[in-house]
C-alpha positions as CSV (number, residue, x, y, z in Angstrom):
1,M,20.2,-8.0,21.2
2,N,17.0,-9.8,22.5
3,V,13.4,-9.0,21.3
4,I,12.6,-6.6,24.0
5,Q,15.7,-4.5,23.3
6,R,15.0,-4.6,19.6
7,M,11.4,-3.4,20.1
8,Q,12.6,-0.5,22.2
9,A,15.6,0.6,20.1
10,P,15.0,3.6,17.6
11,T,13.4,2.8,14.3
12,P,14.7,4.4,11.1
13,K,12.3,6.9,9.3
14,F,11.7,4.6,6.3
15,F,10.4,1.9,8.5
16,K,8.3,4.4,10.6
17,T,6.5,5.3,7.3
18,L,6.1,1.6,6.4
19,R,4.7,0.9,9.8
20,A,2.1,3.6,9.4
21,I,1.1,2.4,5.9
22,G,0.8,-1.2,7.4
23,L,-1.4,0.0,10.1
24,A,-3.7,1.9,7.7
25,L,-3.9,-1.1,5.4
26,A,-4.8,-3.4,8.2
27,A,-7.4,-0.9,9.6
28,A,-9.0,-0.3,6.2
29,S,-9.2,-4.0,5.3
30,G,-10.6,-4.7,8.9
31,A,-13.3,-2.1,8.2
32,L,-14.2,-4.0,5.0
33,L,-14.3,-7.3,6.7
34,A,-16.7,-5.8,9.5
35,A,-19.1,-4.1,6.9
36,P,-22.6,-4.7,7.8
37,V,-23.5,-4.9,4.1
38,A,-23.0,-7.9,1.8
39,L,-19.9,-7.6,-0.3
40,P,-18.7,-9.8,-3.1
41,A,-16.6,-12.8,-2.1
42,A,-13.6,-11.5,-4.0
43,V,-13.7,-8.3,-1.9
44,I,-13.8,-10.2,1.3
45,T,-11.0,-12.5,0.2
46,L,-8.9,-9.5,-0.8
47,A,-9.5,-7.7,2.5
48,G,-8.4,-10.8,4.4
49,Y,-5.1,-10.8,2.5
50,L,-4.6,-7.1,3.0
51,T,-5.2,-7.6,6.7
52,V,-2.4,-10.1,6.9
53,A,-0.1,-8.1,4.7
54,G,-0.7,-5.0,6.8
55,A,0.0,-6.9,10.1
56,V,3.2,-8.4,8.7
57,A,4.5,-5.1,7.4
58,T,3.8,-3.5,10.8
59,A,5.5,-6.2,12.7
60,V,8.6,-6.3,10.5
61,S,9.0,-2.6,10.4
62,Q,8.7,-2.3,14.2
63,T,11.6,-4.8,14.7
64,A,13.9,-2.9,12.3
65,V,16.5,-0.8,14.3
66,A,18.9,2.0,13.4
67,N,22.5,0.7,13.1
68,E,24.5,3.2,15.3
69,E,27.9,1.6,15.1
70,S,29.2,-1.2,13.0
71,E,30.7,-4.3,14.8
72,Y,33.5,-4.2,12.4
73,D,36.1,-1.7,11.4
74,D,36.5,-0.3,8.0
75,D,39.5,-2.6,7.4
76,G,37.4,-5.8,7.9
77,P,36.6,-8.2,10.6
């Protein structure tokens, strides 16, 4: 299965939820980074880390696919 097929395959419900949480996390932290007011350095640093975490969670959950059939029988390989 190549990357294109993996991205187009159905995603399990848990990973859909995780993807939505990752997108929300990235969006909220992006808003903090783009805020026109001066924020403490700790908040800016935390927002940067949350942006990366949200992007990684979204990308990983997008590539998870539902396993329709196992490659092996119940008896083993």
